TORNU-96088 format. One record per residue: residue in one letter; x negated, y negated, z negated of N, C-alpha, C, O, CB in turn. Coordinates in nm, 4 decimals, padded with zeros to 6 digits, m for minus. Atoms other than C-alpha are relative to their C-alpha. Last residue first. Glycine has a CB too. Layout:
N
+--------+----------+----------+----------+----------+----------+----------+----------+----------+----------+----------+----------+----------+----------+----------+----------+
| residu |      n_u |      n_v |      n_w |     ca_u |     ca_v |     ca_w |      c_u |      c_v |      c_w |      o_u |      o_v |      o_w |     cb_u |     cb_v |     cb_w |
+--------+----------+----------+----------+----------+----------+----------+----------+----------+----------+----------+----------+----------+----------+----------+----------+
|      A |        X |        Y |        Z |        X |        Y |        Z |        X |        Y |        Z |        X |        Y |        Z |        X |        Y |        Z |
...
+--------+----------+----------+----------+----------+----------+----------+----------+----------+----------+----------+----------+----------+----------+----------+----------+
This chain:
89
+--------+----------+----------+----------+----------+----------+----------+----------+----------+----------+----------+----------+----------+----------+----------+----------+
| residu |      n_u |      n_v |      n_w |     ca_u |     ca_v |     ca_w |      c_u |      c_v |      c_w |      o_u |      o_v |      o_w |     cb_u |     cb_v |     cb_w |
+--------+----------+----------+----------+----------+----------+----------+----------+----------+----------+----------+----------+----------+----------+----------+----------+
|      X |  00.0326 |  00.1096 |  00.0934 |  00.6319 | m05.7365 | m00.9622 |  00.0576 |  00.0290 | m00.1341 |  00.0416 | m00.0505 | m00.2267 |  00.0517 | m00.1348 |  00.0508 |
|      X | m00.0913 |  00.0020 |  00.1140 |  00.6148 | m05.4537 | m00.7116 | m00.0455 | m00.1104 | m00.0941 | m00.1649 | m00.1368 | m00.1080 |  00.0042 |  00.1387 | m00.0731 |
|      X |  00.0445 |  00.0845 |  00.1104 |  00.4676 | m05.4753 | m00.3646 |  00.1036 |  00.0053 | m00.1114 |  00.2237 | m00.0071 | m00.0869 | m00.0231 | m00.1464 |  00.0471 |
|      X | m00.0910 |  00.1115 |  00.0200 |  00.5475 | m05.1821 | m00.1423 | m00.0526 | m00.0799 | m00.1187 | m00.1075 | m00.0238 | m00.2135 |  00.1481 |  00.0490 | m00.0237 |
|      X | m00.0619 |  00.0226 |  00.1287 |  00.3330 | m04.9073 | m00.0021 |  00.0950 | m00.1181 | m00.0006 |  00.1402 | m00.1656 |  00.1036 | m00.1047 | m00.0200 | m00.1028 |
|      X | m00.1221 | m00.0717 |  00.0370 |  00.1071 | m04.9085 |  00.2985 |  00.0570 | m00.0435 | m00.1325 |  00.0062 | m00.1350 | m00.1973 | m00.0261 |  00.1462 | m00.0042 |
|      X | m00.0356 |  00.0600 |  00.1277 | m00.1467 | m05.1201 |  00.4832 |  00.1338 |  00.0599 | m00.0418 |  00.2366 |  00.0340 |  00.0208 |  00.0072 | m00.1574 |  00.0092 |
|      X | m00.0907 | m00.0752 |  00.0856 | m00.3274 | m04.9647 |  00.7791 |  00.0194 | m00.0738 | m00.1323 | m00.0772 | m00.1099 | m00.1995 | m00.0538 |  00.1428 | m00.0245 |
|      X |  00.0188 |  00.0253 |  00.1429 | m00.4873 | m05.1662 |  01.0598 |  00.1073 |  00.0730 | m00.0798 |  00.2226 |  00.0807 | m00.0373 |  00.0039 | m00.1519 | m00.0302 |
|      X | m00.1288 | m00.0028 |  00.0695 | m00.4975 | m05.0197 |  01.4113 | m00.0291 | m00.0163 | m00.1489 | m00.1018 |  00.0634 | m00.2082 |  00.0799 |  00.1339 |  00.0292 |
|      X |  00.0058 | m00.0055 |  00.1454 | m00.7928 | m05.1076 |  01.6345 |  00.1397 | m00.0050 | m00.0590 |  00.2216 | m00.0883 | m00.0202 | m00.0849 | m00.1143 | m00.0550 |
|      X | m00.1031 |  00.0802 |  00.0666 | m00.7738 | m05.0200 |  02.0037 | m00.0148 |  00.0177 | m00.1508 | m00.0274 |  00.1299 | m00.1997 |  00.1438 |  00.0413 |  00.0474 |
|      X |  00.0253 |  00.1421 | m00.0150 | m01.0719 | m04.9037 |  02.2094 |  00.1011 | m00.0921 | m00.0659 |  00.0933 | m00.2139 | m00.0501 | m00.0064 | m00.0318 |  00.1416 |
|      X | m00.0080 |  00.0364 | m00.1416 | m00.9436 | m04.5479 |  02.2520 | m00.0137 | m00.1511 |  00.0196 |  00.0552 | m00.2098 |  00.1030 |  00.1324 |  00.0487 |  00.0599 |
|      X | m00.0261 | m00.1138 | m00.0887 | m00.8873 | m04.5107 |  01.8805 |  00.0141 | m00.0537 |  00.1410 |  00.0958 | m00.1420 |  00.1672 |  00.1285 |  00.0795 | m00.0434 |
|      X |  00.0135 |  00.0301 | m00.1431 | m01.0232 | m04.7462 |  01.6163 |  00.0164 |  00.1281 |  00.0810 | m00.0523 |  00.2279 |  00.0589 | m00.1377 | m00.0663 |  00.0303 |
|      X |  00.0396 | m00.1195 | m00.0750 | m00.8964 | m04.7090 |  01.2612 | m00.0036 | m00.0375 |  00.1469 |  00.0925 | m00.0934 |  00.1999 |  00.0981 |  00.1206 | m00.0258 |
|      X | m00.0307 |  00.0144 | m00.1425 | m00.8898 | m05.0262 |  01.0519 | m00.0549 |  00.1232 |  00.0699 | m00.1750 |  00.1499 |  00.0654 | m00.0610 | m00.1329 |  00.0605 |
|      X |  00.0880 | m00.0673 | m00.0961 | m00.8731 | m04.9604 |  00.6782 |  00.0475 | m00.0286 |  00.1416 |  00.1675 | m00.0299 |  00.1688 | m00.0042 |  00.1527 | m00.0258 |
|      X |  00.1035 |  00.0908 | m00.0476 | m00.7085 | m05.2120 |  00.4469 | m00.0963 |  00.0598 |  00.1007 | m00.1883 | m00.0080 |  00.1464 | m00.0766 | m00.0501 | m00.1144 |
|      X | m00.0390 |  00.1372 | m00.0327 | m00.5062 | m04.9546 |  00.2575 | m00.1209 | m00.0831 |  00.0436 | m00.2302 | m00.0705 | m00.0115 |  00.0685 | m00.0659 | m00.1206 |
|      X | m00.0206 |  00.0935 |  00.1110 | m00.6500 | m04.6029 |  00.2626 |  00.0383 | m00.1402 |  00.0491 |  00.0080 | m00.1787 |  00.1621 | m00.1264 | m00.0080 | m00.0856 |
|      X |  00.0710 |  00.1246 | m00.0282 | m00.5967 | m04.3786 |  00.5665 |  00.0279 | m00.0968 | m00.1147 |  00.1417 | m00.1405 | m00.1320 |  00.0437 | m00.0612 |  00.1384 |
|      X | m00.0495 |  00.1144 |  00.0768 | m00.5046 | m04.0181 |  00.4879 | m00.0872 | m00.1207 |  00.0304 | m00.2098 | m00.1111 |  00.0358 |  00.0009 |  00.0306 | m00.1530 |
|      X |  00.1021 |  00.0819 |  00.0642 | m00.5836 | m03.7646 |  00.7582 |  00.0657 | m00.1192 | m00.0674 |  00.1463 | m00.1904 | m00.0075 | m00.1060 | m00.0468 |  00.1021 |
|      X | m00.0539 |  00.1209 |  00.0614 | m00.3679 | m03.4748 |  00.8762 | m00.1128 | m00.0746 | m00.0697 | m00.1971 | m00.0140 | m00.1360 |  00.1140 |  00.0338 | m00.1002 |
|      X | m00.1112 |  00.0451 | m00.0839 | m00.4688 | m03.1992 |  01.1211 |  00.0574 | m00.1311 | m00.0514 |  00.1105 | m00.2104 |  00.0263 |  00.1098 |  00.1067 |  00.0056 |
|      X |  00.0254 |  00.1352 | m00.0509 | m00.8105 | m03.1481 |  00.9639 |  00.1065 | m00.0439 |  00.1004 |  00.0764 | m00.1104 |  00.1995 | m00.1382 | m00.0066 |  00.0651 |
|      X |  00.0047 | m00.0125 | m00.1458 | m00.7451 | m02.7729 |  00.9229 | m00.0293 | m00.1330 |  00.0678 | m00.0421 | m00.1385 |  00.1901 |  00.1311 |  00.0559 |  00.0519 |
|      X |  00.1222 | m00.0688 | m00.0417 | m00.8265 | m02.7580 |  00.5505 | m00.0157 |  00.0117 |  00.1517 | m00.1201 |  00.0560 |  00.1998 | m00.0029 |  00.1368 | m00.0603 |
|      X | m00.0292 | m00.1416 | m00.0182 | m00.5664 | m03.0253 |  00.4756 | m00.1261 |  00.0681 |  00.0533 | m00.2118 |  00.0022 |  00.1121 |  00.1214 |  00.0212 |  00.0972 |
|      X | m00.0898 | m00.0453 |  00.1067 | m00.5900 | m03.3753 |  00.3356 |  00.0367 |  00.1467 |  00.0133 |  00.1026 |  00.2028 | m00.0742 |  00.1259 | m00.0832 | m00.0006 |
|      X | m00.0724 | m00.1211 | m00.0399 | m00.8907 | m03.5052 |  00.5305 |  00.0873 |  00.0441 | m00.1168 |  00.0432 |  00.0414 | m00.2318 | m00.0988 |  00.1146 |  00.0427 |
|      X |  00.0237 | m00.1198 |  00.0813 | m00.9845 | m03.8575 |  00.4238 |  00.0835 |  00.1160 |  00.0526 |  00.2026 |  00.1004 |  00.0797 |  00.0330 | m00.0271 | m00.1489 |
|      X | m00.1186 | m00.0792 |  00.0303 | m01.0244 | m04.1689 |  00.6391 | m00.0388 |  00.1236 | m00.0816 | m00.1567 |  00.1559 | m00.0964 |  00.0725 |  00.0413 |  00.1302 |
|      X | m00.0795 |  00.0757 |  00.0960 | m01.2794 | m04.4496 |  00.6773 |  00.1265 |  00.0724 | m00.0418 |  00.2146 |  00.0130 | m00.1038 |  00.0356 | m00.1335 |  00.0573 |
|      X | m00.1351 |  00.0211 | m00.0518 | m01.4044 | m04.2724 |  00.9912 |  00.0843 | m00.0895 | m00.0900 |  00.1832 | m00.1472 | m00.0450 |  00.0693 |  00.1327 |  00.0180 |
|      X | m00.0009 |  00.0206 | m00.1454 | m01.7813 | m04.2846 |  00.9389 |  00.1383 | m00.0329 |  00.0542 |  00.1519 | m00.1168 |  00.1433 | m00.0529 |  00.1230 |  00.0697 |
|      X |  00.0435 |  00.1343 | m00.0396 | m01.7652 | m04.3363 |  00.5623 |  00.0102 | m00.0266 |  00.1508 |  00.0429 | m00.1380 |  00.1917 | m00.1420 | m00.0213 | m00.0444 |
|      X |  00.1217 | m00.0110 | m00.0800 | m01.5577 | m04.0217 |  00.5008 | m00.0408 | m00.1386 |  00.0493 |  00.0396 | m00.2075 |  00.1121 |  00.0208 |  00.0972 |  00.1196 |
|      X | m00.0090 |  00.0759 | m00.1251 | m01.3076 | m04.0824 |  00.2242 | m00.1341 |  00.0095 |  00.0716 | m00.2392 | m00.0191 |  00.0142 |  00.0391 | m00.1498 | m00.0265 |
|      X |  00.1303 |  00.0477 | m00.0467 | m01.3101 | m03.8101 | m00.0412 |  00.0158 | m00.0668 |  00.1369 |  00.0475 | m00.0012 |  00.2360 | m00.1025 |  00.1172 |  00.0078 |
|      X |  00.0507 | m00.0657 | m00.1210 | m00.9606 | m03.7818 | m00.1849 | m00.1321 | m00.0624 |  00.0431 | m00.1533 | m00.1826 |  00.0273 |  00.1032 | m00.0092 |  00.1144 |
|      X |  00.1091 | m00.0909 |  00.0304 | m00.9136 | m03.8999 | m00.5430 | m00.0574 |  00.0723 |  00.1210 | m00.1559 |  00.1451 |  00.1091 |  00.0460 |  00.0997 | m00.0983 |
|      X |  00.1180 |  00.0769 |  00.0376 | m00.7053 | m04.2031 | m00.4499 | m00.1211 |  00.0858 | m00.0310 | m00.2342 |  00.0374 | m00.0261 |  00.0312 | m00.0850 | m00.1179 |
|      X |  00.0508 |  00.0655 | m00.1205 | m00.4574 | m03.9795 | m00.2672 | m00.1282 | m00.0778 | m00.0302 | m00.2231 | m00.0757 |  00.0482 |  00.1066 | m00.0941 |  00.0589 |
|      X |  00.0552 | m00.1042 | m00.0876 | m00.4223 | m03.7609 | m00.5768 | m00.0588 | m00.0624 |  00.1263 | m00.1703 | m00.0287 |  00.1663 |  00.1089 |  00.1036 |  00.0374 |
|      X |  00.1239 | m00.0472 |  00.0627 | m00.3809 | m04.0599 | m00.8095 | m00.0668 |  00.1053 |  00.0886 | m00.1888 |  00.1052 |  00.1051 |  00.0285 |  00.0581 | m00.1412 |
|      X |  00.1062 |  00.0964 | m00.0269 | m00.1278 | m04.2149 | m00.5713 | m00.1328 |  00.0421 | m00.0609 | m00.2383 |  00.0149 | m00.0037 |  00.0391 | m00.1360 | m00.0524 |
|      X |  00.0851 | m00.0227 |  00.1164 |  00.0960 | m03.9083 | m00.5716 | m00.1243 | m00.0860 |  00.0209 | m00.2234 | m00.0410 |  00.0785 | m00.0366 |  00.1541 | m00.0184 |
|      X |  00.1028 | m00.1040 | m00.0087 |  00.3296 | m04.0518 | m00.3132 | m00.0674 |  00.0202 | m00.1350 | m00.0447 | m00.0554 | m00.2295 | m00.1049 | m00.0362 |  00.1067 |
|      X | m00.0235 | m00.1058 |  00.0983 |  00.6528 | m04.2399 | m00.3810 | m00.1032 |  00.1125 |  00.0059 | m00.0755 |  00.2242 | m00.0377 |  00.1373 |  00.0576 |  00.0200 |
|      X | m00.0435 |  00.0498 |  00.1300 |  00.6278 | m04.5804 | m00.2137 |  00.0017 |  00.1068 | m00.1083 |  00.0031 |  00.0742 | m00.2270 |  00.1362 | m00.0598 |  00.0122 |
|      X | m00.1329 |  00.0592 | m00.0003 |  00.4298 | m04.5006 |  00.0974 |  00.0334 | m00.0515 | m00.1386 | m00.0515 | m00.1104 | m00.2055 |  00.1053 |  00.1017 |  00.0467 |
|      X | m00.0821 | m00.0225 |  00.1192 |  00.0642 | m04.4294 |  00.1474 |  00.1352 | m00.0673 |  00.0167 |  00.1492 | m00.1663 |  00.0885 | m00.0711 | m00.0527 | m00.1266 |
|      X |  00.0319 |  00.0884 |  00.1099 | m00.0801 | m04.4231 |  00.4960 |  00.0938 |  00.0274 | m00.1156 |  00.1931 |  00.0987 | m00.1009 |  00.0082 | m00.1466 |  00.0434 |
|      X | m00.1126 |  00.0524 |  00.0758 | m00.0864 | m04.1565 |  00.7644 | m00.0500 | m00.0894 | m00.1120 | m00.1647 | m00.0787 | m00.1554 |  00.0858 |  00.1142 | m00.0565 |
|      X |  00.0384 |  00.0902 |  00.1086 | m00.3145 | m04.0434 |  01.0448 |  00.1247 | m00.0487 | m00.0722 |  00.2273 | m00.0751 | m00.0094 | m00.0822 | m00.1199 |  00.0537 |
|      X | m00.1096 |  00.0923 |  00.0295 | m00.2314 | m03.7395 |  01.2577 | m00.0428 | m00.0825 | m00.1208 | m00.0733 | m00.0277 | m00.2267 |  00.1361 |  00.0767 | m00.0273 |
|      X | m00.0825 | m00.0243 |  00.1185 | m00.5525 | m03.5748 |  01.3768 |  00.1106 | m00.1050 | m00.0134 |  00.1025 | m00.2130 |  00.0452 | m00.0873 |  00.0007 | m00.1262 |
|      X |  00.0807 |  00.0036 |  00.1212 | m00.6705 | m03.6091 |  01.7338 |  00.0896 |  00.0257 | m00.1189 |  00.2069 |  00.0593 | m00.1026 | m00.0738 | m00.1351 | m00.0149 |
|      X |  00.1303 |  00.0548 | m00.0385 | m00.5467 | m03.6093 |  02.0936 | m00.0959 | m00.0031 | m00.1189 | m00.2172 | m00.0119 | m00.1003 |  00.0164 | m00.1412 |  00.0580 |
|      X |  00.0266 |  00.1346 |  00.0493 | m00.2621 | m03.3810 |  01.9872 | m00.1397 | m00.0436 |  00.0413 | m00.2318 |  00.0377 |  00.0490 |  00.0154 | m00.0063 | m00.1532 |
|      X | m00.1120 |  00.0873 | m00.0359 | m00.1404 | m03.0795 |  02.1861 | m00.0245 | m00.1453 | m00.0394 |  00.0202 | m00.2367 |  00.0298 |  00.1273 |  00.0495 | m00.0657 |
|      X |  00.0068 |  00.0258 | m00.1437 | m00.4751 | m02.8961 |  02.1740 |  00.1087 | m00.0974 |  00.0442 |  00.0890 | m00.1731 |  00.1393 |  00.0125 |  00.1309 |  00.0780 |
|      X |  00.1171 |  00.0841 | m00.0272 | m00.4912 | m02.9286 |  01.7966 | m00.0116 | m00.0344 |  00.1477 | m00.0520 | m00.1454 |  00.1825 | m00.1271 |  00.0699 | m00.0466 |
|      X | m00.0317 |  00.1367 |  00.0405 | m00.1375 | m02.7926 |  01.7674 | m00.1156 | m00.0946 |  00.0304 | m00.0940 | m00.2055 |  00.0794 |  00.0339 | m00.0049 | m00.1490 |
|      X | m00.0970 |  00.0502 | m00.0981 | m00.2324 | m02.4821 |  01.9676 |  00.0370 | m00.1441 | m00.0318 |  00.0419 | m00.2280 |  00.0581 |  00.1268 |  00.0885 |  00.0024 |
|      X |  00.0781 |  00.0335 | m00.1200 | m00.5391 | m02.4337 |  01.7455 |  00.0906 | m00.0532 |  00.1103 |  00.0516 | m00.1447 |  00.1829 | m00.0777 |  00.1234 |  00.0504 |
|      X |  00.0711 |  00.1246 |  00.0291 | m00.3113 | m02.4510 |  01.4432 | m00.0846 | m00.0422 |  00.1194 | m00.0895 | m00.1606 |  00.1528 | m00.0883 |  00.0159 | m00.1249 |
|      X | m00.0977 |  00.1095 | m00.0047 | m00.0774 | m02.1892 |  01.5873 | m00.0676 | m00.1339 | m00.0234 | m00.0337 | m00.2331 |  00.0410 |  00.1107 |  00.0218 | m00.1041 |
|      X | m00.0388 |  00.0193 | m00.1395 | m00.3689 | m01.9549 |  01.6580 |  00.0976 | m00.1153 |  00.0157 |  00.0860 | m00.1947 |  00.1091 |  00.0613 |  00.1272 |  00.0557 |
|      X |  00.1142 |  00.0641 | m00.0653 | m00.5067 | m02.0033 |  01.3069 |  00.0293 | m00.0249 |  00.1475 | m00.0113 | m00.1274 |  00.2023 | m00.1264 |  00.0863 | m00.0152 |
|      X |  00.0039 |  00.1397 |  00.0427 | m00.1624 | m01.9282 |  01.1687 | m00.1151 | m00.0742 |  00.0666 | m00.0987 | m00.1876 |  00.1115 | m00.0127 | m00.0091 | m00.1522 |
|      X | m00.1102 |  00.0702 | m00.0661 | m00.1345 | m01.6081 |  01.3741 | m00.0004 | m00.1489 | m00.0345 |  00.0202 | m00.2335 |  00.0525 |  00.1343 |  00.0627 | m00.0394 |
|      X |  00.0333 |  00.0085 | m00.1428 | m00.4780 | m01.4856 |  01.2640 |  00.1069 | m00.0785 |  00.0754 |  00.0751 | m00.1615 |  00.1606 | m00.0150 |  00.1413 |  00.0608 |
|      X |  00.1088 |  00.0979 | m00.0149 | m00.3996 | m01.5658 |  00.8995 | m00.0353 | m00.0194 |  00.1470 | m00.0534 | m00.1326 |  00.1917 | m00.1248 |  00.0450 | m00.0788 |
|      X | m00.0570 |  00.1331 |  00.0213 | m00.0682 | m01.3826 |  00.9211 | m00.1057 | m00.1080 |  00.0179 | m00.0801 | m00.2106 |  00.0810 |  00.0622 | m00.0101 | m00.1398 |
|      X | m00.0832 |  00.0305 | m00.1163 | m00.2347 | m01.0758 |  01.0724 |  00.0597 | m00.1402 | m00.0116 |  00.0605 | m00.2162 |  00.0852 |  00.1119 |  00.1046 |  00.0151 |
|      X |  00.0907 |  00.0271 | m00.1113 | m00.5060 | m01.0764 |  00.8061 |  00.0774 | m00.0390 |  00.1255 |  00.0379 | m00.1301 |  00.1983 | m00.0878 |  00.1221 |  00.0283 |
|      X |  00.0645 |  00.1280 |  00.0273 | m00.2471 | m01.1049 |  00.5297 | m00.0931 | m00.0385 |  00.1155 | m00.0950 | m00.1541 |  00.1578 | m00.0786 |  00.0065 | m00.1330 |
|      X | m00.0992 |  00.1060 | m00.0223 | m00.0385 | m00.8248 |  00.6813 | m00.0606 | m00.1384 | m00.0217 | m00.0320 | m00.2314 |  00.0537 |  00.1205 |  00.0194 | m00.0930 |
|      X | m00.0218 |  00.0061 | m00.1450 | m00.3450 | m00.5979 |  00.7019 |  00.0996 | m00.1100 |  00.0346 |  00.0792 | m00.1842 |  00.1306 |  00.0501 |  00.1358 |  00.0533 |
|      X |  00.1188 |  00.0634 | m00.0564 | m00.4320 | m00.6777 |  00.3406 |  00.0138 | m00.0154 |  00.1509 | m00.0225 | m00.1190 |  00.2064 | m00.1256 |  00.0812 | m00.0338 |
|      X | m00.0085 |  00.1416 |  00.0357 | m00.0775 | m00.5984 |  00.2314 | m00.1182 | m00.0750 |  00.0610 | m00.1020 | m00.1848 |  00.1143 |  00.0029 | m00.0182 | m00.1544 |
|      X | m00.1082 |  00.0590 | m00.0799 | m00.0864 | m00.2672 |  00.4197 |  00.0113 | m00.1499 | m00.0261 |  00.0295 | m00.2283 |  00.0671 |  00.1341 |  00.0693 | m00.0312 |
|      X |  00.0543 |  00.0215 | m00.1343 | m00.4273 | m00.1865 |  00.2670 |  00.1047 | m00.0591 |  00.0936 |  00.0717 | m00.1369 |  00.1830 | m00.0530 |  00.1314 |  00.0576 |
|      X |  00.0882 |  00.1158 |  00.0043 | m00.2846 | m00.2417 | m00.0805 | m00.0585 | m00.0290 |  00.1377 | m00.0762 | m00.1450 |  00.1750 | m00.1122 |  00.0222 | m00.1014 |
|      X | m00.0812 |  00.1190 |  00.0000 |  00.0000 |  00.0000 |  00.0000 | m00.0861 | m00.1261 |  00.0000 | m00.0532 | m00.2231 |  00.0683 |  00.0926 |  00.0006 | m00.1193 |
+--------+----------+----------+----------+----------+----------+----------+----------+----------+----------+----------+----------+----------+----------+----------+----------+
């Protein structure tokens, strides 16, 4: 029975990796996102921001990247500034 579970786990992993590679081919790059109003701000703030990109990977497949406030991401010669959340007083 343990070998059956291991075989199923390996099959699932292979299928997931195939699906992720398909997604990577469909997108020109990772999906960038900024903070909103209800995120886990402590968790986002604890992510390691890469100096070269100014963004942080949030998943092991590098499909999603968090962009901290005030960061400008350049893609295809265009700069996009990121500023998220809401001001509270």
